[in-house]
C-alpha positions in Angstrom: 36.7 23.8 49.2 37.1 20.2 48.0 37.0 19.2 44.4 35.3 15.8 44.9 38.7 14.1 44.5 39.0 10.5 45.9 41.6 10.1 48.6 42.6 6.6 49.6 43.4 6.2 53.2 44.9 2.9 54.5 44.1 2.3 58.1 46.8 -0.2 58.9 46.8 -2.5 61.9 48.3 -6.0 62.5 45.8 -8.8 62.6 46.9 -9.6 66.2 46.0 -6.1 67.4 42.7 -6.2 65.6 41.9 -9.5 67.4 42.6 -7.9 70.8 40.6 -4.8 70.0 37.6 -6.8 68.7 34.7 -6.1 71.1 32.2 -8.3 69.2 34.5 -11.3 69.0 34.2 -11.5 65.2 37.8 -12.6 64.7 37.4 -15.5 67.2 34.2 -16.5 65.4 35.9 -16.4 62.1 38.8 -18.5 63.4 36.3 -21.1 64.6 34.8 -21.2 61.1 31.6 -19.5 62.0 32.1 -16.6 59.6 33.2 -17.7 56.1 35.4 -15.5 54.0 36.4 -13.2 56.8 39.1 -10.8 55.6 42.5 -11.5 57.1 41.4 -14.9 58.6 39.7 -17.1 56.0 39.9 -14.6 53.0 42.9 -12.8 51.8 43.6 -9.2 52.7 44.8 -7.1 49.8 46.4 -3.9 51.1 46.1 -0.9 48.8 49.0 -0.5 46.4 49.6 3.2 46.8 47.3 5.0 49.2 47.7 8.7 49.6 47.7 8.3 53.4 48.5 5.4 55.7 47.8 5.5 59.4 49.2 2.8 61.7 46.6 2.5 64.5 48.8 0.2 66.4 51.6 2.8 66.6 49.6 6.1 66.6 46.8 7.4 68.8 43.4 8.3 67.3 44.3 11.9 67.6 47.6 11.4 65.7 45.8 9.4 62.9 43.1 12.1 62.6 45.8 14.9 62.5 47.7 13.1 59.8 44.6 12.9 57.6 43.6 16.5 58.3 47.1 17.7 57.5 47.1 15.9 54.2 43.7 17.2 53.2 44.8 20.8 54.1 48.1 20.4 52.2 46.3 19.2 49.1 43.7 22.0 49.6 40.9 19.5 49.7 39.7 21.2 52.9 40.5 24.6 54.1 40.7 25.3 57.8 
């Protein structure tokens, strides 16, 4: 089974897509200044320098993203199916 190793996964999606998908309206509130230091709007977003896995949720389905993660974990023998 897993060895307790940390695996960094970058869930990547353009800000514009995040805004469209935002069911609670948090991005709109941040743009109006109601939420200070909101990542990507009023605070910088710092992407990971070298994640083991990156999934692009704007280009891939949820199933494809999950499959990519599972395949990596199996390949690295972190999980065994």
